[in-house]
Every structure is written in C-alpha cells, then in structure tokens.
N, C-alpha and C positions, 0 to 999 in steps of 0.2 A: 870793867867794861870788855878789855880782852880776852880776858876770861870768857863774855856772853857771844862774842863774837865766836871765838873759838867751837864751844859749845854750838853754838848756829850750824856753823860749818862742818861739824860733828854730825848732827842733826841730819841736815843734809846732805851729806855722802851715805850715812845710813837710810836715809830715803834713796838715794838716787838707786842704792847698791840693794836696799828692798824690791827698787822697781825694775832693775835691772833682773831680781832672782823673778820675780812674779811677773816678768814680759818673756825668760826662757818657760817659765813651770805653764804660762799659758800657750806659747807656741806648744811645749811640748803635749799639753791636753787636747791645742788643735788639731795636731800632727794623731793626735790616740782616737780624736772624735771623727774626724778623715777616715783613719783608718777601719775605727768601727762602724762608720755610714759604709763605707767600701765594704764590709764585710758585713752587713747588713745588708748593704744591696745586693751583694755574690749571694749570698743566701735568701733571699727574698726570689732572687731569678730563677735559681738552683730549685726552690719550693716552688715558685709559679712553674717552671720546667717539668719538674715532679708531678704537679698537679695537673699539668697537661698531660702528659703521659701516662700517669694514672688514669686521666679520664678517658683519655683515647684507649688506653687497654679494658679498660671495664666496657667501654661501649664496644671496643672490637671483641671483647671477650662476649658478652652478650649478644651482640648480632651472631660471633661465630658459635657460640653454644644453642643461641635458637633456631639459626640456619644446622646445624648435626643433627641437634634433635629431630626439628621440622624432617628432614633428612631421611633420619633412625628410623621417625615412625611411619614415610612412606617408604620406606625401603624395607620394615619390618610388615606392613600393611601389602606391599605388593609381594614378599617372601610368603606371606599367610594365603595371598590370593594364589601363588603359584603352588604352591602344597596343596592346597584344599582343591585345585581345578586338575593336579596331576593327578591327587589321591582319587576324586573322583571318576577321573579318565581312568587309574588303572583300575579300577573298583567294576567300572563299565567294561574295560577289557580283559579284566580277568572273569568276571562273569561270562563275556561272549567267549572268551576260551577255555572255560569250564563247560558252556554248552555245546562250543563246537568239540571238545575234547573228547563230551559224553555221548553226542550224535557219532563223533565217530568212534568213538569204542562201541556203540550200538551196532553202528554200520561194520563193524569188524568182528564181532559176535557174531551179527546176521552170514556177514560174509566166512567166516568160521564155519559157522553151521551151513550152512550150505556147501561148504565145499568138502566140508566132511560127508555130507549128505554124494555128493559129487562123486568122491572117492570110494566112498562104498558100494554107491551104484555104477562107480565102472570096475569096483574090484569085481560086485556082484557079476556083472556082463565078462566081465574075462574069465572067472569060472565058471558063472553057471549064466543060461537066458533067462531072461525075465519072463516072470509067470504070466500066466496068458492075460487073469484077470486082472492083474495092474498094467497092464499093456494096453488091453480095451480101456480099463478107464484112461488110459492115459489119452490113447487114440481119441477115444469119444470127448476127452475135453478138447484135443488139439482141433475135432473135426469141427465143435463146435464153437469153437474160439474161432473157424474159418466162417461158420455158416455165419457170424456176427458180423464176424470183419466185412464179408461180402456186403452180409445186407447194411453194414454202412456205407460201405463204397456206392450201392445201387441208388443211393439217393443223392452222392456226386451229380450235382449239373453239367462238372464233361462230359458225362456220358448220355446227353438227352439226345445226340442224332441219333440214338441207336433206337430209344423209342422206347413208353413204357414198359408197352407189355410186348418188348423182345427182352429186355432185364428182367420182367419179372416172371419171364417163363425160363432167364437161365439161373435167375436165383432160384426156383421152386425145383427144376431140373435138378437144381445140387444138392436142396433138402432133399428131395426125394430119393436121390441116390443113398447120400449118405444115410437117412435111416434105414435108408436097403440093408446098407452095407451095415449098421447099427445093430441091427437083428440077429438076437440069436439063433435065428433058423431063418438066412435069408433066403428071401421068394422071387422067383425071375420074373414069376406070370406076374405079381399084383406091380413089381416095375414096371412092367412091359403093359400095363394096364393105363400106368400113371403116366407114363411117357406118352403112349396112344392119346390119351385124354390129353395132355397138355401140346399136342402133334396136329391137334382138331381131327382129333378122328372122326367128327362129326362130321363133318366134311366127306371126309373116307365112306362115312356111315350111308351120305347122302346119294354118292356118287353107286355104291356097290347097293343101295337099295332101287337107283337107275338100269341096273343092270340084273334086274331079280329075274326078268324073265328067259336069260339065255336060260341055257340047259346045264344039267347038274355035273357036265364031266368038264365044262369049264370050270365051274365052282368048286371042283374038287381039285385041278391043275392047280386052280389058284390060290387052294389053301395048302397046298404041295408047297407049292413058291413061296406061301407066306408064312410056313410051319421052316423052311430050309432059311431063310431070310433072317426066319426071329433065331434061329440056330447059330447062324451066322454072327448075328448082332452078339447073341450071348459069348460066345467064345469072344467074339471082339471086344465084349464092354469087359470079360474078367480080365483078360491078358491086360487091359488101359489100367482095371482094376488093380493089378499085383504093376504093373510099372509105375503107377501113382505111390501104391504102399512101398516099392522100395526106395523109387526118390522120395520118399517125405519121410523113411528111416534115413538115410544118409541126408538129407536135408537138417533133419533130429540130430543125427551125429555132430553134423559140421558147425551147427548151429553151436551145439549144446560146448563143442571145443572153442568157438570163439568164446562163447561167451564166458567160458572159464579163463581165456588167456586174457579177457579184457577187466573180469577179475583182479585175475593175479598182477595186469599192469597196472588197475586203480589203485591197489593194494598198496603197487609200489612207488606211486604218485603222489599217494595218501602219504606215508610215508617218511617219502622225501618233505610234503609241503610242511607233515610235523616236524622234519629236523629243522626246515629251514624258521619257523614260527620260533620254534625252541631258540636254536642260531639267533633270530634276530633278537628274542627277546631279553638273550643274556647282554647280546650288545646294547639293548635300550635299557637294561638294569646297570650297565659298566657303566653309559654317557650321565645315567640320574646320578650316580656312586662319582663320577667325577665331578656333576654339577653339586653335588651336595657338598666335596670335599671344595671348591673352591665358594661355595656360601660360606662356609667354617672359616675359611683364612680372610674374606671381608668382615665376615662378624671378629677375626683378631682383632683386623686391622682400624677397622671400629672402637671395640675395646678398648685398644692402644691409646686413639685418638681422643678417648672418652678420658681414659685416667692423666694425658697430657692435659686437654683441657680441667679438667680437676683437679691438677698440680699449676698448672696457671690459675684458677681461680682461687686455690689456696695462698698463693704467693700474694694475689693482689690482695684478698685479707689480709695477709699478713701486712701488707703494705698501709693496710686502712688502721691495723695493729699500731703502726709505728706511727701513723701521721697524728695521734696525741703526743705523741714523745719529743716529735719534731714542734709543734705547735707549744709544745711547754716553753721546747727548748727558743724556740724563736720568741718566747713573753718573756722568758728570763734575759736572753737577747737585746730586745728592747728595752725591759727596767733598767737594765745596766747601761742601755744608752740613755735612755730618761735621766737616771742619777748622774751619768757623767755628764749630763747636760743642764743640768740644773746645779751640779758643779761646780760647771763651767758657769752657767749664770752668775753663781754666786763669787766665783773666782773673779769675773768680768766685773760684778758691781764693787769689791773689794778695790780692784785693778783702777774704775774709775774715783774710789774713796782716795785711794791714794792721790792717784793724779792731780785731787782736788786737793787733798794738802801740802803735794806737793806746790799744786799751784798757790795754794795760798802763802809757803814756807817761800816760793820765790818772791811773790810780794810783800810777804815783810823782809824778805833778804834788802828789795829793791827801796822798801821805806828807810828800811835801815841804811843800807848805804848811802841814799840819800839826805835824810838826816846827817847820818855819820856827814856827810860832804859840805850840809851847814855848819853842823857844830865845828870843821875845818875851818871854812872862813870865817867862823863868829872869831871861834880861835885869832886865826889872822890878823883880824880885827882887831880881837881885844889884845893881841901881841902887840900892834901895832901901836896902838895909843897907849898901851903898857911904854911901850919904847919914846916913843915923845915924853910920858910923863917922867922916865927916868928921866933923862938927858936933862929934865928939871930938878927932881929930886932925885940922892945917890942911894943904891940899895944897901942893903943891908945883907950882909954874907950868908942867913939862912934862907933870902927869898932867893937869893945869885947860887943856891946849891939846890934849892927846892927848883927853883924852876930850869938849871942843868941836868938835876933827874927826870921832870917830867918831860923835857923836847926829848932826852934819850929813851926814855919809855913808851911813850908814848905817838910816837911818830908814826905814823900807816901809810905817807906818800913822801915828795921829793918833799913837802912845806913840813920846815918844825910846830910841834902844838906846844905850847907852853901850860903850865898846870896851874889851875887857882880854884878856890873854893866854889867860887860861884858860878864858874865856869861849867865845873862838874855836876852840881847840882843843877843847871840850868839845863847841860845834855842827858839824864837822869829821866828828871822830868820828862825833857821829849820822846826820848826813847819807848818808857815805862807810859805815856799818854798813845804813842803811835803801836806799842803791843796791845794795850788793852782795846784800843781801835780796833785791830786786825781782830782780835779774838771775839769784839761782838760783830764785826763783821761774819768774819765764822759760821757765829753761832745762828746771824741771820741769815745766812746761805743755808743753812742745816736746815 
C-alpha cells in the first residue's frame, strides 16, 4: 500500500513537473507566436507601405512619363513648325535678297556703263569738241523731248485761263521754231511765213486790201519799213536763239554734273544699304545660331530627364521583379506561422489532455485519500473491537509482535493502524474497485 502511494505520488510529481514544463514551453511558444505575429504584421505593414509606394511611384512615373512625352511631342512639333517657318522665311528672304542683289547688280552695271560713257564723253569734251552730227542728233532729241513735254503740259487744265487758241498758237510757234532750227539749211522766209500765218496775217491782209487805193509810194515806204522790221526781227530772233542755245548748253552741263553727283550719291547709298543689310543678316544668323545652341541645350536637358525617367522605370521594374521574391518570403513566413500555430494547437491539445490526466489523477488521489481515511476508520473500529476482545482473550506472542509491526509500518497519521489479513484484503478490494471505476470513468470520458 505504501509502495502504491509512493508510486502515485511520484506519478503526481512527474505530471506536475510535466505540466510546468509544458506551461513553460507553451509560454515560450506563445511568446514566439506573438513575436512572429508582430514580425508578420510589421512585414505586412511594410509590404503594404512598399506596395502603396510602388503604386504611387508607378502612377507618378506613368503620369510624369506621359506628361513628358506630351511635352516632348508638343515641343518637337513647335520646334518643327518654327524650323519650317524659319526655313520658309529664310528662303523667301534669301530669294528677296537675291532679287534685290541681282537688281542692284544690274543697276550697278548700268550705272557703271553710264559712268564710263559719261567719263568717256567728258574726257572727249576735255580733249576735243563734240562732233556736229552727234550734237545735232542730241539737240534734235532734246528739242523733240521739249516739244512733247510742252504738248503734254498744254493739255493741263491749269492753263485754261489763257485760252485754247493762245496755248495752241504758242505750241505751234515753238514747233515751227524748232523745225526751222533743225533744218539742214534754215530758211528765215519760211519761218516768217509761218509766224505771219499764226499771227493772223489774214486780218492784216484784209486791212492792206482796204488800203490798196492809196498810192504806190506809200506801199513802197511800207514795204521798206516792213523789210527793216523783218531784218531787225531776224537779228533779234538769231540772238535769242543763240542765247537759248547757250543757256541750253549750260543747263545740259549742269544737269549732267547733277546727274553724275546724284548717281554717285545713289551708289554710295546703295553700298551703305547693302552693307547694312549684310550686317543685319549676319546678326540675324548669329541670333539664329545662339537660338539653335539654346535649343540644343534644351534637348540635352530633355535627354537627361528621359534618362532619369528610364532609370526610374527600370528601378520600378526591378521592384516588380523583387516583389515575387518578397511574396515568396511572406508565403514562407505565413507557412511557418501556420506550422507554429498547428504546433501550438497540438501543444494546447496535449496540454489539455495532460490537464485531463492531472484532473483524473487528482480525482484518483482524492478517492484514494477518501478510501484510505475510510480504511483508517475501519482499522480504528477493528482495533477497538480487538481491544475489547483481547481484554477477554489473552494474546499470543506472535499476534502481539505482528500487531506491533503493523502499527509501526502502516501508520500515516497520528492514530495507529493495526495489521490484520481481513483488513488488508478488504482494503485491497476497495482500492482495486476504486481504480477500476476511475479507469472506466476515464475511458468513458475519452
């Protein structure tokens, strides 16, 4: 009985130690689970954060890339349009300048030829006089030009107050004078006839016909006076023609010198204009070169931005490549967490089974103690009965020795328990019955 009790106490201590050990392991497992849950939560938060950052970076990079591509397309389109417009304007400007330069070259050639002719003519005038035929042709051309000019001016309405007849008379008189001058052998008689015709000689002839009855002496005197008047008129007219020719020569010289000076001034002005145009064109070309340099710098900046965006896109793609590895790591962590949870659940189930076993053992211990106390009471009752019986019947020395040994060995409390075969058998039957009932209850509970 003592051996069984020690055995049960030993099992109880082992179960308690096992329970403490399992509690410690369970606490460790709980701590590990909590740390792993914290780590998983942290990783999930980090992954969510990284996913949000990657999504934001993706959206921003896509938006920036789209904006940059649109800006690049727009800038390229604007540059293309500006280049086309500039090229068109340069082509038109070049064509205009070519035409202007061509015209100026032609004008310069004409002026050069004219200057050479004028210089040759002036040299000829300095060395020798102009030939009479050339002078006659020039003079004829000049007088014809003057006649055409006077005829054109006669049509002007500003001279209507003089009367059309007077204007026509003046023009005809000038024309008659010119034709008389331009004749190879000028005839004064013809000029006088024409002048008399234009001076309304008809009226004079009528007056002379009215005076026909007068004497011949008066007619002769009148004829002599008329011939003298004609001679004086002829002298005056020659003097006037000579003075007109001198004035015309002086005017021609002055006009030629003035024309030469104007031509020279015009050439100088043309050269200045050409120089100014060339300098302006050179400045425009310099400005265009600086503009092209600035555009090239802008293109370099755009290329750098594109390289940066491509690097950003590459980093995003690398992040995308890394994401499966992270997902795999997370999957492994989750798998380990699931395994740990399964282990924890298995440990918990084992712990529950141990608790059930401990409870069953505690119940057995209580039943054992209860049965043991009942046995003690029964032993006390038996001993009391034995004492009463011994008082009447004397003991044998063997019984006294056995009782003393049983009292010494079976005492577990302050009251002594005496040994007897019947009590021992009865006690064993009770314990065996209690154990069988406990085992059957445990099996039913299982």
